[in-house]
C-alpha positions as CSV (number, residue, x, y, z in Angstrom):
1,X,-6.8,34.9,-82.1
2,X,-4.5,33.1,-83.5
3,X,-0.9,39.8,-86.6
4,X,-1.0,45.3,-90.9
5,X,-1.1,48.6,-89.7
6,X,1.5,47.5,-86.8
7,X,2.7,51.0,-86.5
8,X,-0.7,51.8,-84.6
9,X,-0.1,49.3,-82.5
10,X,1.3,51.4,-79.2
11,X,-2.1,53.2,-79.2
12,X,-2.3,56.6,-77.1
13,X,-1.0,56.9,-73.7
14,X,-3.6,56.7,-71.1
15,X,-4.5,59.6,-68.9
16,X,-3.0,60.1,-65.4
17,X,-6.3,60.6,-63.9
18,X,-7.2,56.9,-64.4
19,X,-8.7,54.6,-63.0
20,X,-11.2,57.2,-61.7
21,X,-14.5,56.3,-59.8
22,X,-16.4,52.5,-60.6
23,X,-19.6,52.8,-61.5
24,X,-21.5,49.4,-61.4
25,X,-22.1,47.6,-58.2
26,X,-20.6,44.2,-58.8
27,X,-17.4,43.3,-57.5
28,X,-15.1,41.6,-60.0
29,X,-11.7,40.9,-61.0
30,X,-11.5,44.2,-62.7
31,X,-12.6,45.8,-59.4
32,X,-9.1,44.9,-58.0
33,X,-7.3,48.0,-56.6
34,X,-4.9,49.9,-59.3
35,X,-6.5,47.8,-62.3
36,X,-6.4,50.5,-65.3
37,X,-6.4,48.4,-68.6
38,X,-8.5,45.4,-69.6
39,X,-6.4,43.3,-71.9
40,X,-7.9,40.8,-73.8
41,X,-7.6,37.3,-76.5
42,X,-10.0,37.8,-79.5
43,X,-10.1,33.9,-80.4
44,X,-12.7,31.8,-77.8
45,X,-12.4,34.9,-76.0
46,X,-14.4,37.9,-77.5
47,X,-15.2,35.6,-80.1
48,X,-16.3,32.2,-81.0
49,X,-13.2,30.0,-82.2
50,X,-15.7,29.0,-85.1
51,X,-15.7,32.3,-86.4
52,X,-12.1,32.4,-86.9
53,X,-12.1,28.5,-88.0
54,X,-15.6,28.1,-90.2
55,X,-15.5,31.5,-91.6
56,X,-12.3,33.7,-91.5
57,X,-9.7,31.6,-92.6
58,X,-11.7,29.7,-95.1
59,X,-12.7,32.8,-96.9
60,X,-8.8,33.9,-96.5
61,X,-7.8,30.6,-98.3
62,X,-10.6,30.9,-100.9
63,X,-9.3,33.9,-102.1
64,X,-5.6,34.3,-101.7
65,X,-4.6,33.4,-104.8
66,X,-6.9,35.9,-106.4
67,X,-5.6,38.5,-104.0
68,X,-1.9,38.0,-104.2
69,X,-2.5,37.7,-108.4
70,X,-4.4,41.2,-108.2
71,X,-1.6,43.0,-105.5
72,X,1.3,42.0,-107.3
73,X,2.6,45.7,-107.5
74,X,1.0,46.9,-103.9
75,X,3.9,47.5,-101.8
76,X,2.4,46.3,-98.5
77,X,1.6,42.9,-100.1
78,X,5.0,43.1,-101.8
79,X,6.6,43.2,-98.0
80,X,4.3,40.4,-96.9
81,X,5.6,38.2,-99.8
82,X,9.2,39.3,-98.8
83,X,8.5,38.2,-95.2
84,X,6.7,34.8,-95.8
85,X,10.0,34.3,-98.5
86,X,12.6,34.8,-95.7
87,X,10.1,32.7,-93.6
88,X,10.5,29.7,-95.6
89,X,14.2,30.2,-96.2
90,X,14.7,29.0,-92.7
91,X,11.5,26.6,-92.3
92,X,12.8,23.4,-91.1
93,X,9.8,20.9,-92.0
94,X,11.0,19.4,-94.9
95,X,7.7,18.6,-96.4
96,X,7.4,22.2,-96.7
97,X,6.5,23.5,-100.6
98,X,9.7,24.7,-103.0
99,X,9.8,28.2,-103.4
100,X,11.3,28.1,-107.3
101,X,12.5,32.0,-107.9
102,X,11.3,33.6,-111.1
103,X,8.8,36.1,-112.9
104,X,6.5,38.3,-110.2
105,X,3.5,35.3,-111.4
106,X,5.7,32.9,-110.1
107,X,5.9,34.1,-107.1
108,X,2.6,34.8,-106.3
109,X,2.1,31.1,-106.9
110,X,5.2,30.7,-104.5
111,X,3.7,32.7,-101.9
112,X,0.4,31.0,-102.0
113,X,1.2,27.8,-101.7
114,X,3.2,28.1,-98.9
115,X,0.9,30.4,-97.1
116,X,-1.8,27.9,-97.5
117,X,0.3,25.5,-96.4
118,X,0.9,27.4,-93.5
119,X,-2.8,28.0,-92.7
120,X,-3.2,24.0,-93.0
121,X,-0.7,23.7,-89.6
122,X,-2.3,26.8,-87.9
123,X,0.9,28.3,-88.2
124,X,1.4,32.2,-85.8
125,X,3.2,33.5,-89.2
126,X,3.3,37.4,-88.9
127,X,3.6,37.7,-92.5
128,X,0.3,35.2,-93.1
129,X,-1.6,37.2,-90.4
130,X,-0.7,40.4,-92.6
131,X,-2.1,38.8,-95.8
132,X,-5.1,37.4,-94.1
133,X,-5.7,41.0,-92.5
134,X,-5.4,42.7,-95.7
135,X,-8.2,39.4,-97.5
136,X,-10.6,39.7,-94.9
137,X,-10.5,43.9,-95.5
138,X,-11.7,43.4,-98.8
139,X,-14.6,40.8,-97.0
140,X,-16.0,43.3,-94.5
141,X,-16.1,46.4,-96.5
142,X,-17.7,44.5,-98.9
143,X,-20.1,43.2,-96.8
144,X,-19.5,39.3,-97.5
145,X,-18.0,39.2,-94.0
146,X,-19.3,40.2,-90.9
147,X,-17.7,39.5,-87.8
148,X,-19.1,37.3,-84.3
149,X,-18.6,38.8,-80.9
150,X,-20.7,37.3,-77.7
151,X,-23.6,39.8,-76.2
152,X,-21.8,40.4,-73.2
153,X,-18.6,41.5,-74.8
154,X,-20.0,45.2,-75.7
155,X,-21.6,46.1,-72.3
156,X,-18.2,45.2,-70.3
157,X,-16.4,47.7,-72.5
158,X,-18.5,50.2,-72.0
159,X,-18.3,49.3,-68.7
160,X,-14.9,50.0,-68.9
161,X,-15.3,53.5,-70.6
162,X,-17.6,54.7,-68.2
163,X,-15.4,53.8,-65.1
164,X,-11.9,55.2,-67.4
165,X,-10.4,51.9,-67.9
166,X,-8.5,51.3,-70.9
167,X,-9.6,48.1,-72.8
168,X,-6.4,46.9,-75.1
169,X,-6.9,43.7,-77.5
170,X,-3.6,40.9,-77.7
171,X,-4.1,38.7,-80.7
172,X,-2.1,36.4,-83.1
173,X,-4.1,37.9,-85.7
174,X,-2.8,41.2,-87.3
175,X,-3.5,44.8,-85.8
176,X,-5.4,45.2,-89.6
177,X,-7.7,41.8,-88.4
178,X,-8.2,43.4,-85.1
179,X,-9.6,46.2,-85.9
180,X,-11.7,45.3,-89.1
181,X,-13.2,42.8,-86.7
182,X,-14.4,44.8,-83.9
183,X,-15.3,47.4,-86.5
184,X,-17.7,45.0,-88.3
185,X,-19.7,43.2,-85.6
186,X,-23.3,42.6,-85.5
187,X,-22.9,44.4,-81.9
188,X,-21.7,47.5,-84.2
189,X,-18.3,49.4,-84.6
190,X,-16.7,49.0,-81.3
191,X,-13.6,50.0,-82.0
192,X,-14.1,53.5,-80.3
193,X,-14.4,51.5,-77.0
194,X,-11.0,50.0,-77.7
195,X,-7.6,52.0,-77.0
196,X,-5.1,49.8,-78.4
197,X,-4.3,46.8,-80.5
198,X,-1.4,44.4,-80.5
199,X,-0.3,41.4,-82.7
200,X,3.0,38.7,-82.8
201,X,5.0,42.0,-83.9
202,X,5.3,42.4,-80.2
203,X,6.1,38.9,-79.3
204,X,4.8,35.6,-78.8
205,X,1.6,35.5,-76.7
206,X,3.2,32.5,-74.6
207,X,6.3,34.6,-73.6
208,X,6.3,36.7,-70.0
209,X,8.5,39.6,-72.0
210,X,5.6,40.4,-74.5
211,X,3.2,41.4,-71.7
212,X,6.0,43.6,-70.2
213,X,6.1,45.6,-73.7
214,X,2.5,45.8,-73.7
215,X,2.6,47.5,-70.2
216,X,5.4,49.3,-71.0
217,X,3.7,50.3,-74.8
218,X,0.3,51.7,-72.1
219,X,2.3,53.2,-70.0
220,X,1.3,51.4,-66.8
221,X,2.7,48.6,-64.5
222,X,2.1,45.4,-65.4
223,X,0.2,44.9,-62.2
224,X,-2.5,47.8,-63.5
225,X,-3.4,45.3,-66.4
226,X,-6.0,42.6,-66.2
227,X,-5.8,39.8,-69.1
228,X,-8.5,37.5,-70.2
229,X,-7.3,34.6,-72.6
230,X,-9.0,30.6,-73.4
231,X,-5.5,29.8,-73.2
232,X,-3.8,28.8,-69.9
233,X,-0.3,29.1,-71.7
234,X,-0.8,32.9,-72.8
235,X,-2.0,33.2,-68.6
236,X,0.7,31.8,-67.2
237,X,2.9,34.1,-69.2
238,X,1.1,37.4,-68.5
239,X,1.3,36.3,-64.9
240,X,4.8,35.9,-65.0
241,X,4.8,39.1,-66.4
242,X,3.2,40.4,-63.0
243,X,-0.4,40.9,-65.2
244,X,-3.7,39.7,-63.2
245,X,-5.4,37.1,-64.9
246,X,-8.8,35.2,-66.1
247,X,-9.7,32.3,-68.0
248,X,-12.5,32.5,-70.6
249,X,-14.4,29.5,-70.6
250,X,-17.1,30.2,-73.3
251,X,-18.3,26.3,-73.7
252,X,-17.3,23.2,-71.9
253,X,-15.5,22.3,-69.2
254,X,-12.9,24.7,-67.9
255,X,-9.4,23.1,-68.6
256,X,-6.7,22.5,-65.6
257,X,-5.3,25.7,-64.5
258,X,-5.2,27.8,-61.8
259,X,-6.6,31.3,-63.0
260,X,-9.9,32.4,-62.2
261,X,-12.4,31.4,-64.5
262,X,-14.9,33.2,-65.7
263,X,-18.1,32.4,-68.5
264,X,-19.3,35.6,-69.5
265,X,-17.4,39.2,-69.3
266,X,-20.2,40.3,-66.7
267,X,-18.4,38.0,-64.3
268,X,-15.2,40.2,-64.7
């Protein structure tokens, strides 16, 4: 999912006793000796791409200006706006909207215009992802939003817990957005089954250094982790860092890649 609760992204140290006994009989990628952590992408992996693009993104766009106006005095939101302004100052695209300095209301309007412009280009802006997460929080809490996860996700997370393996999430969506998504699913609250969350404050998903940082934060060797994503370039970066990998293909033909392919978490 293309990241706020950033202070929580490191999670808790893993228990020294992992991995423990494996309880299910099917041999899979996660059953390789030494695998202690299942690291998951969100969009296209745990959750349908259509939910993100047809539900979450339109909701954020529709409520963006109202949210910025109503939250003008919120310190965290002001921080997001300041981060957006800093991004705009170094924006290389000459088509980006201007950001005239002025009143609080004018600043909110400038932030909204630039955020809408970024959304139209699906930019992985950390400040934008943080704002989106805050907007979605209101939608989830009001009941206007209910998140989608594939039916095989919860059983896979429960298997990991039974095996004393940990589950972590790495998404370009903010940590807040990740927590909200897994808390408000049609399958129930999945957050008790998830150990830690990481977003783009950790680094780019196509950079090997990001995966090394995650391993360091979780206090495991990179080789003790299995990363599952639908994006081959992310898997390439994870493999370079030393992680095991699996390409998740939920629909259609698998893209050209030399990673093991799974179409369901039952195959892990």
